[in-house]
Residue, then its C-alpha position, 0 to 999 in steps of 0.5 A: m555290596g549293599s551300599y554299592l547297590h543303593e548308590k547305583d539305585k540313587c544314581i539311576k533314580t537321579m538320572r530318571q528324574n533329570t530325564l524327566r524334567l528335561l522332557l517336561w521342560y521341552s514340552e512346556r516350552l514346545e509352542n514358544e521357545v522350542f518352536l523359535m529355536h527350530v525357526g532359528l535353525a531353519i535360518l541358520v541351515g538356509y544361510t549355510l546352504y546359500f554359501l555352500y550350495p547355492l540354490e535358487f529361490p524358493w528352494s534355498w528356503m524351502v529345504p531348511i524349513t522343510i527340515a525344521i518342520f520335520l525335526y520339530y514334529y520328530a522331536k514332539g514324537l520322541v518326547r511323547k514316546k519317552l514319556s509314555q515309556m516312563v508311565r508304563t514303567a511306573a505301572k509295572d512298578f505299581s502292579e509289582k509293589p502297589s503303593f499309596k501315600s494317603k488315604t483313598t476312596e473305596e475305588l482306590i483313588e486318592a486326591i491327586d488322582i482326581e487332578i490327574l484325570s481332570a488334566i488328562r480330560d481337559n487337554g485331550g490326553d496329550y502327554i506334552k500338554f497335560m504333564p507340564d501343567l501338572a508338574l507346576t502344582f505336583d512333584t514330577d515323580e508324583v505325577v508319573a507315579g500317579l499316571g502309572k497307578l491309574t494305568s495299572l488300576e485301568k482308570v486310564k489306558a496309556y498309548t504312545d501318543k496319548i492317555v485316554l480315560t477308561a469308563e471307570g475314570m470317566e465315571i469317577l470324574s462324573t462323581p460330585p467332589v462332595s461325594l468322594s470320601y477319602t477314608i481307606p488307610p493306604d496299607l489296606a488299600e495296598r492289600i485290596v490292590k494286590v487281591k485285584l491284580l491277582m484276580k486279573s492274573q486269574d490266580f484265584g486261590s492266592a486272591i482268596d488267601e490275600v483277602n484272609k491276610l487283609f482281614e487278619y491284618l485289620l483285626r490285629n490292628e484293631f486289638k492293638k489299637k484298643y490296648q495299645d502297649d498292653y495288647e500281648t498281656e490281654w491276648n495271653t489273658l485270652r489264651k489262659n481262658q483257652s479262648v485262643k490257642r496261638d501267639f498273637s502274631k500267628a493266630s488264624l482269622g477264626e481266633l481273632l474274630s473270636a478274641c475281637r468278639q470277647v473284647r467287644i471290638l465286634k458284636r456277635g451277629d452284627f454286620f461286620e461279624n457276618l461279613i467275616l463269617a461269610f468270607l470263612k464259608i468261602r475260605v474253608p467250605g469243608k467246615h461248613e454245611t454246604e454242598e454247593v460247588v462254586v466256581a473259583e472266580e466267583n468265590a474270589q470275587t465274592a471275597l473281594d466284595l465282602a472285604q470291600s464292603f467291610l472297609r467301606h463301612w468300618y471306615r466311614 
């Protein structure tokens, strides 16, 4: 059953790739070979009508030329519509399962995204103008996935006939290339996206939980990175000293913070520890001296800002 589903998914993916290649081929040659094909069609229809239904000039040519022009622009509309559907599907897929292939900026932008945004700006956002140009440099699936990602992140807005840059997208393009720093690891960028998507759906409690998981994931990775294959031995030593209580894989953020302080991954009172402590006041308000009632959305936004600030400075 599993192999059948795998083959089915593989077949669907292949069909989608072939359809995309065909559409991009059609788009790339629309002003040349395809136009000549329609001119040839007009001539063929003209001669056919001349022998089957003799018409006087100019009707003998106006009818086929009108048909050819209609088919030409109708085909262009169909191509645009199909490409826009593929972009929307890619945006939905990214929202359900965020994925990055390389390090990103703090705005979650990869190097390929700059090329895509620039192509949209330079070609007016017309699918059949900018997508074939991008396909000459990048893999076609990569282009569609990138457009879907940018749509999901609201850097662009996809319509049936074209894609337009949003204010955020234009701001990214206005940033000097030397100022763009690709430092955020893909796995952490994916977690930030999850938080943003949860906030977009107004699930603020889950957004805060995701930020908590992000900090736990980051501190676990840093602990592993420091001790490599001996990380479990070092962790068990901390457990014997009663510095932590749970197993490494089940440790809470508070325990991970304490452990990282003791092994000097973090320093007491430094910028990074203060960011996590500030988050913990949001995460578990009942354990801290505060009677301030804060709206859930503000809590979630603050948690996100703290996580992004941590990543921005940690991965400089």
